[in-house]
C-alpha positions in Angstrom: -1.2 1.5 41.3 -2.2 3.9 38.4 -1.8 2.3 35.0 0.9 4.0 32.9 -0.1 5.3 29.5 2.7 5.5 26.8 2.3 7.0 23.4 5.0 6.5 20.7 5.3 8.2 17.3 7.3 7.0 14.3 7.6 9.7 11.7 9.0 8.1 8.6 9.6 9.3 5.0 6.7 7.3 3.7 4.5 6.6 6.7 3.6 8.1 10.1 2.7 5.5 12.8 1.4 6.1 16.3 0.5 3.6 19.0 -1.0 4.1 22.5 0.0 1.6 25.1 -0.9 0.9 28.7 1.3 -0.7 31.5 -1.4 -2.4 33.5 -1.6 -3.7 37.1 0.0 -7.0 36.0 3.1 -5.1 34.6 2.2 -5.9 31.0 2.5 -3.3 28.3 -0.5 -3.6 26.0 -1.4 -1.8 22.7 -4.7 0.0 23.0 -4.8 2.0 19.8 -3.0 2.5 16.5 -2.9 5.2 13.9 -1.3 5.0 10.4 -1.1 7.8 7.8 1.0 8.5 4.7 3.9 10.8 5.2 4.5 13.5 2.6 6.6 16.1 4.4 9.9 14.2 4.9 12.7 13.5 2.5 15.4 11.0 3.5 14.3 11.3 7.1 14.5 15.1 7.3 11.5 17.5 7.5 11.1 19.5 4.2 7.5 20.5 4.7 6.3 21.3 8.2 2.6 21.8 7.3 2.4 18.4 5.5 4.2 16.6 8.3 2.1 18.1 11.1 -1.1 17.1 9.3 0.1 13.5 9.0 1.2 13.5 12.6 -2.1 14.9 13.8 -4.2 12.5 11.8 -2.2 9.4 12.9 -2.4 10.4 16.6 -6.1 11.2 16.3 -6.7 7.7 14.8 -4.8 6.1 17.8 -6.9 8.2 20.2 -10.2 7.1 18.7 -9.2 3.4 18.8 -7.9 3.6 22.3 -10.5 5.9 23.7 -7.8 8.0 25.4 -6.6 11.5 25.0 -3.0 11.9 23.9 -1.0 14.8 25.2 2.6 13.7 24.9 4.6 11.2 22.9 8.0 9.5 22.6 9.1 10.4 19.1 11.6 8.5 16.8 14.3 10.3 14.9 16.4 8.9 12.0 17.6 9.8 8.6 20.6 11.0 6.7 21.6 13.5 9.4 22.2 10.9 12.1 25.9 10.1 12.9 27.6 8.0 15.5 31.1 8.0 17.0 32.9 6.1 19.8 34.7 7.9 22.6 36.5 7.1 25.9 36.4 9.0 29.2 38.9 8.6 32.1 38.6 9.9 35.7 40.1 9.2 39.1 37.8 7.4 41.5 36.7 9.7 44.3 35.8 8.7 47.8 34.1 10.1 51.0 36.2 8.3 53.6 40.0 8.3 54.0 40.4 4.6 54.6 40.7 1.4 52.5 37.3 1.9 51.1 37.7 5.5 49.9 38.2 4.3 46.3 34.8 2.5 46.1 33.0 3.4 42.8 29.8 5.3 43.2 27.1 6.7 40.8 28.9 10.0 40.9 32.0 8.4 39.4 29.9 6.8 36.7 28.3 10.2 35.9 31.7 11.9 35.8 33.4 9.4 33.5 30.5 9.5 31.1 30.7 13.3 31.1 34.4 13.0 30.4 33.7 10.7 27.4 31.2 13.2 26.0 33.9 15.9 25.9 34.4 15.5 22.1 34.5 18.1 19.4 31.1 18.3 17.7 30.3 20.9 15.0 28.1 23.7 16.2 25.2 22.7 14.0 25.0 19.2 15.7 23.7 18.1 19.0 24.2 14.9 21.1 21.1 12.6 20.9 22.2 9.6 22.9 25.3 8.6 25.0 25.4 4.8 25.5 28.0 3.3 27.8 29.7 0.2 26.1 32.0 -1.1 28.8 34.1 0.1 31.8 37.7 -0.5 32.8 38.7 -0.3 36.5 42.5 0.1 36.7 43.7 -2.9 34.6 40.5 -4.9 34.7 38.7 -4.6 31.3 35.2 -5.6 30.0 33.2 -4.5 33.1 29.5 -3.9 32.5 28.6 -2.4 35.9 31.5 -1.1 38.1 29.3 0.2 40.9 30.8 -0.7 44.4 34.0 -2.0 42.9 37.3 -0.7 44.4 40.0 1.0 42.3 41.9 4.2 41.5 41.2 4.8 37.8 37.9 4.4 36.0 37.6 4.4 32.2 34.4 4.1 30.1 33.9 3.6 26.4 30.7 5.1 25.0 28.9 5.3 21.7 27.7 8.9 21.0 24.9 9.5 18.5 24.5 13.0 17.1 22.0 14.7 14.9 21.7 18.1 13.3 20.1 20.8 15.6 17.7 21.9 12.8 16.7 18.4 12.1 15.7 17.7 15.7 14.1 21.2 16.1 11.9 20.8 13.0 10.7 17.4 14.1 9.8 18.7 17.5 8.1 21.7 16.0 5.9 19.6 13.8 4.7 17.6 16.7 4.2 20.6 18.9 2.2 22.5 16.2 0.0 19.4 15.8 -1.0 20.0 19.4 1.2 17.4 21.2 4.4 17.4 23.3 7.6 15.6 22.6 9.0 13.9 25.7 12.3 12.9 24.0 13.6 12.1 20.6 14.8 8.5 20.5 16.9 7.0 17.7 14.7 4.9 15.5 17.1 2.0 15.0 17.9 1.9 18.8 14.1 1.6 19.4 13.6 -1.1 16.8 16.5 -3.1 18.2 14.6 -3.3 21.6 11.9 -5.4 20.0 13.5 -7.4 17.1 16.9 -8.4 18.5 17.5 -11.0 21.1 20.1 -10.5 23.9 22.1 -13.4 22.5 22.4 -11.7 19.1 23.5 -8.5 20.6 26.1 -10.2 22.7 27.5 -12.1 19.7 27.5 -9.0 17.5 24.7 -8.2 15.1 23.9 -5.8 12.3 20.4 -4.2 12.4 19.3 -2.9 9.0 16.2 -0.8 9.0 15.1 -0.6 5.3 12.9 2.5 5.3 11.3 4.5 2.5 13.9 7.3 2.2 16.9 5.9 3.9 18.4 2.6 5.2 19.6 3.0 8.8 22.2 0.6 10.2 23.0 -0.1 13.8 25.9 -2.4 14.7 25.9 -4.2 18.1 29.2 -5.6 19.5 29.3 -7.4 22.9 25.8 -6.3 23.8 26.0 -2.5 23.1 25.8 -0.2 20.0 29.1 0.1 18.3 28.4 1.9 15.0 25.5 4.0 13.6 25.3 4.6 9.9 22.7 5.8 7.4 22.5 5.1 3.7 20.6 7.7 1.6 18.6 5.1 -0.3 15.6 3.0 0.5 12.3 1.7 -0.7 11.3 4.9 -2.4 14.3 4.7 -4.8 13.2 1.1 -5.7 9.7 2.4 -6.5 11.1 5.3 -8.5 13.2 2.9 -10.6 10.1 0.9 -11.5 8.1 4.1 -12.3 10.7 5.6 -14.6 11.7 2.4 -16.5 8.1 1.2 -17.0 6.6 4.7 -17.5 3.9 4.3 -14.9 2.8 6.4 -11.9 4.5 6.2 -8.6 1.4 4.7 -6.9 1.2 1.9 -9.5 4.9 1.2 -9.2 4.6 0.9 -5.5 1.7 -1.5 -5.8 3.7 -3.6 -8.3 6.7 -3.6 -5.9 4.6 -4.8 -3.0 2.6 -7.4 -4.9 5.1 -8.8 -7.3 8.5 -7.3 -6.4 11.5 -9.7 -5.9 15.3 -9.3 -5.7 16.4 -13.0 -5.7 16.2 -15.0 -8.9 15.7 -18.4 -7.3 12.3 -17.3 -5.9 10.8 -16.6 -9.4 9.0 -19.1 -11.6 9.9 -18.7 -15.3 6.3 -18.2 -16.5 5.2 -15.7 -13.8 3.8 -12.4 -15.2 2.9 -8.9 -13.9 0.1 -6.7 -15.1 1.4 -3.2 -15.7 -1.3 -0.5 -15.9 -1.6 1.5 -19.1 -1.0 5.2 -19.3 -3.3 7.7 -21.1 -6.2 5.3 -21.6 -3.9 2.6 -23.2 -4.7 -1.0 -22.1 -2.6 -2.7 -19.4 0.3 -4.9 -20.4 1.4 -8.3 -19.1 5.1 -8.6 -18.7 7.4 -11.3 -17.2 8.0 -10.8 -13.5 11.7 -11.3 -14.2 11.7 -7.8 -15.8 10.6 -6.3 -12.4 13.4 -8.3 -10.7 15.9 -6.9 -13.2 14.8 -3.4 -12.1 14.7 -4.0 -8.3 17.7 -6.2 -7.8 20.5 -3.7 -8.8 19.1 -1.1 -6.4 18.9 -3.6 -3.5 22.4 -4.8 -4.3 23.7 -1.2 -4.2 22.2 -0.8 -0.7 23.7 -4.0 0.7 27.1 -3.3 -0.9 27.2 0.1 0.8 26.4 -1.7 4.1 29.2 -4.2 3.4 31.6 -1.4 2.6 30.8 0.3 5.9 31.3 -2.9 7.9 34.7 -3.4 6.3 35.9 0.1 7.4 34.8 0.2 11.1 37.4 -2.2 12.4 35.2 -4.5 14.3 36.8 -6.0 17.5 35.2 -9.5 16.8 33.2 -11.3 14.1 29.5 -10.6 14.0 28.2 -14.0 15.2 24.6 -12.8 15.4 24.5 -12.1 11.7 22.2 -9.5 10.2 18.6 -8.7 11.0 16.4 -6.8 8.4 13.5 -4.8 9.6 11.4 -1.9 8.3 8.9 -1.9 5.5 11.5 -2.5 2.8 12.7 -5.7 4.5 9.4 -7.5 3.4 10.5 -7.4 -0.2 10.7 -10.9 -1.5 14.3 -12.1 -1.6 15.7 -9.3 0.6 16.9 -11.7 3.3 18.5 -14.1 0.7 20.3 -11.2 -1.0 21.6 -9.8 2.3 22.9 -13.2 3.3 24.7 -13.5 -0.1 26.3 -10.0 -0.2 27.1 -9.4 3.4 28.4 -12.9 4.0 26.4 -13.2 7.2 23.4 -15.3 8.3 20.3 -13.1 7.8 16.8 -13.1 9.1 13.7 -11.0 9.0 13.1 -8.9 12.2 9.5 -8.7 13.4 8.5 -7.5 16.9 9.0 -10.3 19.4 6.4 -10.8 22.2 8.3 -10.4 25.5 7.4 -9.5 29.1 7.8 -5.9 28.0 5.0 -6.3 25.4 3.0 -9.5 25.9 0.0 -10.5 24.0 1.0 -8.6 20.8 -1.6 -9.4 18.1 -0.7 -10.7 14.6 -1.3 -7.4 13.0 1.7 -5.9 14.8 4.1 -8.8 14.3 5.3 -7.0 11.2 8.7 -5.4 10.5 6.9 -2.1 9.6 5.8 -1.8 13.3 9.2 -2.6 14.8 10.2 1.0 15.4 6.9 2.4 16.8 6.6 -0.6 19.2 10.2 -0.2 20.2 9.7 3.5 20.9 6.8 2.6 23.2 9.0 0.0 25.1 11.9 2.5 25.4 9.6 5.3 26.5 8.1 3.1 29.1 11.5 2.2 30.5 12.6 5.8 30.6 9.5 6.8 32.5 10.2 4.1 35.0 13.9 5.2 35.3 13.0 8.8 35.9 10.6 7.8 38.7 9.1 10.8 40.6 11.2 13.2 38.5 9.3 12.3 35.4 7.3 15.2 34.1 5.5 14.9 30.7 6.1 18.7 30.1 9.9 18.4 30.0 11.9 19.0 26.8 15.0 17.3 25.7 17.0 20.5 26.5 15.9 20.2 30.2 17.6 16.9 30.8 20.9 18.6 31.9 19.0 20.8 34.3 17.2 17.8 35.8 20.5 15.9 36.3 22.1 19.0 37.9 19.2 19.5 40.3 19.4 15.8 41.2 23.1 16.0 41.9 22.6 19.1 44.0 20.0 17.4 46.1 22.3 14.4 46.7 25.2 16.7 47.7 23.0 18.7 50.2 21.7 15.5 51.7 25.2 14.1 52.2 26.7 17.2 53.6 24.0 18.6 55.9 21.6 15.8 56.7 
């Protein structure tokens, strides 16, 4: 068999990451190359400078090409930010059948497709587009909680779905940046959905879990209930705001404030020693100062508390059908801030842990460098892209665009109909 090459691209507000992976003859997805460049063209997950973004994208992919020794032509690209929104919907259809006997009400793939299309028939503003439609569960007549209704017999089929939308301009600008850098976008995939593929366990998703991706410009939240996404939410604050607070209050440059946050930042009092100090660089030739680390905590903690309180407020308003037994999992670069897990546990009233990529059969042999929350999204994008290539089978074409998916599905249905009717 030919080894399958998968390239994923995570364009964040502070960093652009790219990895090149290969699905080898043993069925193992291995990372061959990685590229990592600062991102300067995004604000809160939205492109505000196309030229700056495409330069970062091109440099990150070129670095991954050099490390892997392979040429990249297309990539699976993550999308997130303040313009992402999620809603739940339900579709209802009558079960069709080919034969006029007792088995004419047997559920087929056509019924699944029709009920999902019915669930997608929601009013969406003209400036938004559907990014993902994820089935949550099915109901056949009076039987609820069905995960896969194929071949079941019934009269009425219902489906609950989670619909994720984004702004049309936000998606188009992201695709334009990648295209102008010389590469093709296979599909845009929600970043938190991708990250969940590699940091969450199936048990956590079944029990109900909150995935919190603490990024630079935004904090993205994805809530799982009974194994499927239930709520998507974005908070317009992240690690960049924490760094800005340090820079403004201590009158130092943004770069020095970022270094202090990474090296000495903390948001949980119990993790500090009373006599710990931090060296703050001087400005304008003045000598550096030594200050207690507790002063940095006093700057960082209120901002982190604000983020977690906004998450708690959202969780209190979405009317969850059951308690979140899987707790909360923090991922993304901001999750590595000392005390973030403890603060989340305290404010959200849920057990919390740090989410790093978990080596699985999808991605075996992952080296220590990539077992880091910062790489959760880009690795998840590779896993999700690889699965989608496998699901498309012979119909997969790396030249397709997201707008072509409806045409592909229509052609597939037409082929099936012709085969059933005339052959």
